[in-house]
N, C-alpha and C positions, 0 to 999 in steps of 0.2 A: 807471697813466699819468697824470702831472700835465702839464696844459696849461694856461697861463697866457694869457688873452685879455683884451684891453679892447673894449668895446661903444663903437661910434662912432653918432653921430646918422645918421638914414636920409638918404642921399643925395638921395631922391624929396621929403623933407619939408625938409632943411635945405640943400639946394643943393649942398652940397660936402663930401665927406669927408675930415676932417682926417688930416694924417701920423700915423703911430705915434708919433714924438717929441712931437709938439704935443699930441696926446690924453693922453699920460701926463704932459705938464707941467701941463696942465689939471687932473689929479687931486691936484697937490701942494697940500697945506694948503686943501683946499676949505672953502667957508664953512660947509656943513653937510652932513655924511654920515653915514649910518647904515650901520653894518657888520652883516652879517646872514649866518649860515652855516646849511646846512640838511643834515642827515642823511636820506638818503631810501632806501627800499626799496621793491621791488614783487615780486611773483609769487615768493614765497618757496617757495609750494606745500607746506606741511607738512613742509618739511625740518629735522627736529629736530636734526640734527648741526650745519646750518649757524646755526640760531637760537643755539645755544649760543656759537658764535664770533660772531654778529652783536651779540650784548649786549656782548661785549668791545670790539667795533668802536664800538658807539654810546657806551660809556664814554669811549674815546679821543677820540671826536668832541667831547665835552664838554671836554677838555682843551686841543684844537687851538682850539675857539671862543674859550675864556678867553684863549689866549695873543693871539688876534687882537682882544681887546675886544670880541666880536661876539655878538649874540644868536644862539642856537641855537634851531632847531626839529628835532623829528625827525618824520617824516612818512613814511605808507605809503599806496602807490596800489593796495593791495587784492591778494587772493589769497595771503594768510597761512595761511588755512584750506585744507584740501583732503580730499574724501573723506567717509565716513559715519562714521569713528570717533570717538565722542565724546570719549575720554579724550586721544586725539591731537589733535583740535582743541581741547580744554581747555587743553592744554600750549601751544598756540599762542597762546591767549586770554591765558595768564600771561606768554608771551614778549612781547606788546604791552606790558603792564604793566612788566615787569621791565627791557626796554630803553628804557622812557620815550617811547615813541611818542606824540606830542601828538595827532594825528588820523590817521584813515584813511578811505579810500574804499573800502567793501567792494567786492570782485570778484565774478565770477561763481561761483567756487569757496566763497566763503564760504556759498553757498546749498546745497552739496552735502549738507549735514548736516541740511536743512529751514530755512526762515526763521525759525521760532520757535525751534528749538533754538540758531541762531545768536544770536539776541536774547538767549536765556536764558544763554548763555556769556558774553556781553558785558555782560550788564546792570550789573555792579558794575565793569566796567572804567573805568580813568581815561581811556582813550584816547577821544576824540570820534570818533563815526562820521557821515560826510558823504555823503548821497545827495541830491542836488537833484532827479534826474530818476527817482526812485523813486516810485511811487503805491502807497499801502496800501489795502487795502479797508476798513479801519477804525482808529481811533486807539488801540484797545485792544492792538493787535497787539504783540508783545513786542518785535520789530525797530522798530517805528513809534516807540515809546516812547524809543528810544535814538538814532535817527537824526535829523539835522538837516540842512538844505538848506546852511547855512553857518555859520560862527562866527568870532567876532574873538578872535584869540590875544593876549594882552598879556604882553610879555617882562618879565623882571626889570627891564629899564631903563624900562619904561612905554611902549616901544613897540608900536603897534598893527598887526596883520597881518591881512587878510581870508583866510579859507581857504574853499573850496568844493570839494565833491565829486561826481563823477559817477561813473555805472556804465556797462557796456557797452550799446550800442543793441541788440546781438543777444543780450542776457541770456537771452531765451525760447528761442534756439536753442542757447545753449551749455550749458544745464543737461541733464542727462540724463532729467528727467521734470518737465514744468512743474508738476507737482502739488506738489513741494517749495517752489515759489514760494508757495503758501497765497494765491493771488489777488493778489499783487503785479505790478503791470505796470511797464513801462519806456517813457519817451518815446523817439520816435524821434530821428535825428540832427538833423533840422532844429528840431523842437519843442525839443530841449535846447539848441541854439545860441540859440534866441530866449530861452529862460529863463536862460541864462547872462548874457546882455546885462541882462537885468533884475535878476538877482541882483548882478551886479557894480555897476549903477547904485546898487542899494540899499546896499550896504557904501560906496560912494563918498559916498552922501549922509550917511553917519555920520562922515566925515571920513577914511575909510580909504583911502590911496593907494598900499600895497603890498599886493598880492593874489596868492595863489598857487591854482592849481587843481590838485586830486588827482584824476587821471583814470584811470580802467581802460576807457577807449574803444578804445584802440589808436593807433599812431603815425599812421596815414592820416587818421583823424578828428582827432587832436590837432593835426596841421599846418594843417588846415584851421580849427581854432577860433582858433590863433594868428594867421591872417591875416584873421578875420573877427570877431572880438570884442575890442574895445577895452577897456583896464583891466587885463588881466591881465599880470601881469610873467613868471611862471614856471609852466610846466606839467609837473608831475610825473607821467610817464606810466606805464602799465603795460597788460598785455592781449596786446600784440604780441610781447612778449620781445626787445625791441630792446635791445642793448647800445651807448649813446649816450656816446662818449667826447669829453672836450673841448667846443669850441665851433667850429661851423663854420657861416658864414653861408649860407643857403639848405638847410641839412640840419637844423640844430636851432637856428638863429638867425633869427628873422624880425621883420617889423615888423607892428604892428597898423595897423588902418585910420586910426587918429590918428597913426600915425607913431613908436609908442613901441616900444622893443625888447622881444621876447617869447622867452624861453629854453624850449627843451623837452629833458627829461632823461628817462632810463629805464636801470635798472640790470639788464637781461637776465630771466634766469629762475632759480629753483631755490636762490636765495641764494646763488649762486657769486660775486656781486659786490655792493656797494653804493656809493652816490655820498655825497660829501661836496663841496657847492656853497657857495662862498664869493662873496659879493655885496657891493656897496656901491651905496646909493641916494642920489641927490640930494635937495634939500629938496622937490622936487616928487613924490618917489616913484618915478623914473625909475631903473632900473639904469645906472649909470655905469661899472661895473667886474665882471666875473665871472671865477671860476675854478672850471672843472666838473672835479672829480677822480672816476674810477670805479675803485675799488679791490678787491683779490681777498679775499674772507672768509677764505680759508684761510691768511692771513699772521697770523691773531689766533688766540690758545688759547681753548679753551673756558671760558667764565665759570662759575666755582664755584658761584653761586646757582642759575643756569639749569640746570646739569648735575644739582644735587641736587634741583630742582624736577621735573625730567624722571624721575629715578629713584623719587622719592616717588609720582608719578602712575603711572607705567607700569611700575616695578619695574627692578632691575638686569638689563641685556640680556646674556645670555651670548654669548662668544666662539666662533665657529663656523670660524675659518680664519685664514690670514694672507695678505693680498694682497702679491704682490712686485712687481709691476708692471702698469700697466693703460695702453692707448692712452687719450689724451684724447678726451672727448666732444666732437663736433663743436659748431662754432659756431651753427650751425641744424639741430638734430637732426631737424627735420621731412623735411629734403630730403637727407640723407646716411645713409650706413651708421653704425649707432651700436654701437661695440664691447661696450658692456654689453647692448644687445639681442641682439647675436650669442649672447652668453654665455647669457642668460636664455632665449632661445628654444632653444637646444641643451639647457640644463637641462631645460625643459619637455619636450621630445621624448624625452630620455633617461629621464625619471622615468614618463612618461605611455605611452610607446610608441607614438607618433603617426607617420604618415607624414611629415606636414608641420606647421609650427606658424606661424600668423600672429599678429603682434602691431602694433596701429596704433601709429604713432610718438610720438603726443601720449600714450600710456600711461606713458611713462618720465618721472620727474619728478628726476632727479640721477644722482648716481654715488656711487662709494665710495672713500675715501681709502686709499692704501697703508698696510700694516701690519694691526694687528688688526681683523678684521672681525666684526660683532656681528649678531645677528638684528636689530636694530633698524635697523642700517645699511641692511641688504636691503629691509626693510620700508617704508623710507623712499623707495625708489624707486618702490613701488607703493601709493599712498596711496588709491586708490579701492576697495579690497577687492571687486574684482569676482571673479565665481566663473567657473570653467572649464568647458567643455563639448567633448566629443569628438564630431564630427559626421560623416556620410558626406556627401562633396560632389564633385561632377563636376569635371573638369579646367576646362571651360568658366567655371565661376562663380569659381574661383580666378584664372584668368587675367585675367578681367574686372575682378575686384576689384583686382588689382595693376596693370592698366592704368589705371584710373580714379584710383588713389593716385598713379600716376606722373604725371599730369598737375599735380600739386602742384609740379613744377620750374618750371612757367611760370605759375603762380599768384601773384598779388600778395603775398597773406598766406601762402604756402607751405603751404596747408591743402587736404586733411586730413594731409598728410605721405605719405611712402614707406611702404609695407608693410615691417615687419621680418620676417624668416623665418628658418627651420630646415628643412632638407631640401630647399631650393630655392636656386639662383643665377638672378640675372636681370641683363639688360643694357638699359639706357635711352640714348636720346639725349637732348641737353640740353633739347630741348623736352618730354620727358618720355614719349615714345614707347617702348613696350616693344619690343626688337629681338631679344631671344633669352631663353629660359628653358630650364634644366636642373633636373630632379628627381634628387635622390640617394636610392636607396632604403635600407632598413635593412641591407642586405648591403653597402652602399659603391659599388653600382653606379650608372652615371649614365645617365639616360633624356632625350633631348632632347624637349621640349614644342613642338609648333608653335603659336607664339603667333598666327598668322593664322588657323589652322584648329583651334582646341583641341577636344577631344572631349567630347561630352556624355555618352557612353557609358562613359567611364572614371572611375573613383571613387576616392576618397582617403579614408583616417581622418585627419582635421585636426582640431587643438586650436586654439581661441580663445575669447574671453571673452565673457560676458554683454553688454558694451557692442556687439561687432561682431554677435553673434547677434541682436541686436535691430535690426540694420541701422544701428548708430551710424556717424556721418561720412558718410551718404546711401550707405553701401554696401549696397544693398538686396539684392545677388545673395548676400550671406552670410547673410540670414535664413533660419532653418530652423525646420520644424514638429517636432513630437514624433517622428514617424515616423523622422526623419533623425537624431535625436539618439541617439548610441550609449551615451554615459555622461554623467552629471552630477556634478561634483566640487563640493566644499563649501569649496574654498580658491581662492585666487588664485596668480598666478604666483610670489609670494615663497616659499611652502613648497616648490615644487618646486626653486627655486633654493637654499635654505637646505639641503635635503636633498641636493642635487647636490654643494654644496661640502663638505659633510662626507665624501663619498666621495673627494675628489680628494687627491692627494699635496700636501703643504703644504711651503713657501708656493705658491700658485697664481698664474697670471697671467690677465689678459682683454685679448685683441687681437682687432681685426677681421681677416677675411681675405678682403675684396673679394667677399662673395657678392652684393653689390648694385654695379654699375659704372655710372657715367655716362660715356659718351664722345661 
């Protein structure tokens, strides 16, 4: 979707907002204009098939910037890595170089593989790593050697841009185990904002008047920063997985305390989209024109160099089936039924003989395109490499877990998300209260569960992964001791899904069946 917008002076500062026509006339033959384009990505989450296409998109961005006669910056707001697989994250590190990403603010998932391994994978990267609010236990840490608070990017035209990067204030809560941070701590929101003011002032003292913030804080905090820190022109966001299209005053266009326009962008999640931002700056470094384009990654073909890199590192991935059609994944898969979640949960139940399968919504990190389906396509959906468990669990704990997840419908950040299921159907009201639930047993017979008085003496064999068995997403009722664990598996959901696809008549389809209803 291409939306053309002109930014006008703030009414509160300038007193009067000019008309559209007068504003556009004022931009004709300006005395001094700097044209800038930004190719931006965030929260790709290790989606290798999308990375192959994003390299092609990055190359096209270069051509478009040349046509404008504009400086081009390629920037990332984090979570390009994900999970513990060193080879797959090594591919992601190569992607940053091949796509020509100038700078990145690491997100929480860059730490999945541990801070030191992340630093080692990126030690020779050409991409600048920016982490103003990260605190390292010592300067010898492999990541500390690579991360800077800010950097001055000088374009081929000699234009200077200040780049600052920040990580999520909830970093310690978003990692699976704080030990993987290896003593690295994060400043809280208020301290981060104070330090941002200082870092902006430092750049301005060097004569830098065009400053971009690469943020993995999430949209709520990014909106606060835009309205409380002067000197930042653009906030390239991440972490909250918002798809921010165009330019809308009060939504992603704000004014700083000094009255200058501040634009916020974000390109969703899983590499499904990327942004191409066109800007013009006046001689004071203030934005005078902006066009924010958010484009679909799948409109680009996979890049040959990136594809060869993937195959050289991971090997050629075998084709396991052919997808005829699939329902689209929801805009916010945390609070809607996900067709791929239905398919995968059914695959796990089929392969492991469970009564019920539970999968937390945030576990899904992508989808598969129609056509040939490879093992790698399926593996990309589950980058965390969690192992599965079959446990003995009572009805009350199951219902309590689903009720707690249901409250995500009324949560500002939609977290932890609805529980995706197999062997169950359930209905919620719009506030997230569970109204009814039905268990379908292995014979296909349906049994109503009393959600107001679930039984503590009725037990099911339920499969879920190590994240949930450890009480992840604050679902303490799903934690289980050894005596309740019936079976431990050495694999995650992708193995069950791959094996299941091989048993299906080809081509196969993926559709949701309204097992989760919101009324």
